[in-house]
Residue, then its C-alpha position, 0 to 999 in steps of 0.5 A: m840122913t842116916d845114923g852112922a851106927s845103923l848103916t847097912r852093909a850096902e850103905y857102908a860100901k857106898v860110903r867107902a866108895h865116896i871116901q875113895s873117890l874123895r881121896a882120889s880127888l884130893a890126891q889129884a888136886r894136890d898133885a896139880l899143885m906140886h909144880f909151882k912154888d906159888d901153889r904151895l899155900d893151897r897145897d898145904k891147905l889140902e893136907p889136913a883134909a887129905r889126912r882126915t880123909d884117910d882117918l875116915m877111910n880107916m874108920f869105915v874099913g876097920d872096926m871103929r864106927d863112931s857115928t858122931q866122929g864121922p860127920l865132924w871129920v867130913a866137916e873138917i874135910q869140907s872146910g879144908v876144900e873150901q879154903v882152896t880157890n886155885p883155878k888149877v884144881a877147880a875140877a878136882l875140888r868140884d868132884a870132892r865137893v860132890d863126894i863130901a855132900a854125899l857123905l854128909h847126907m849118908i853119915g851126917p848128923t841125924q835130927k836128934n844131934g841138933a843144930a850144933a852138928a848141922a852148923a859145923t857142916r855149913p860153909s862160912g861166908 
């Protein structure tokens, strides 16, 4: 894993591409859950993940590059995605999980950051 502060320009482009793909997957999932009242709880579970994805995009597009905050936000996004089990959005969330895994690999905690940061990214269960 790479320290977020030491990413090259090409790596930043890959991170932004994964964030954009993640944003699209979450939007697709939320859109699929718009039409039925029974889906509202699952849609509401995805809202914080979508907001964090926007925060992550702003961090990697702007000048704010916090190598510790990025992995924490990705872990929050992962937690939100893992809460939704609605089969209507299984494909979109599967795509989101791929991007989350790639982001954790690219900007995740380094060996120096210890087990606490790694534990924050582990799914519970």
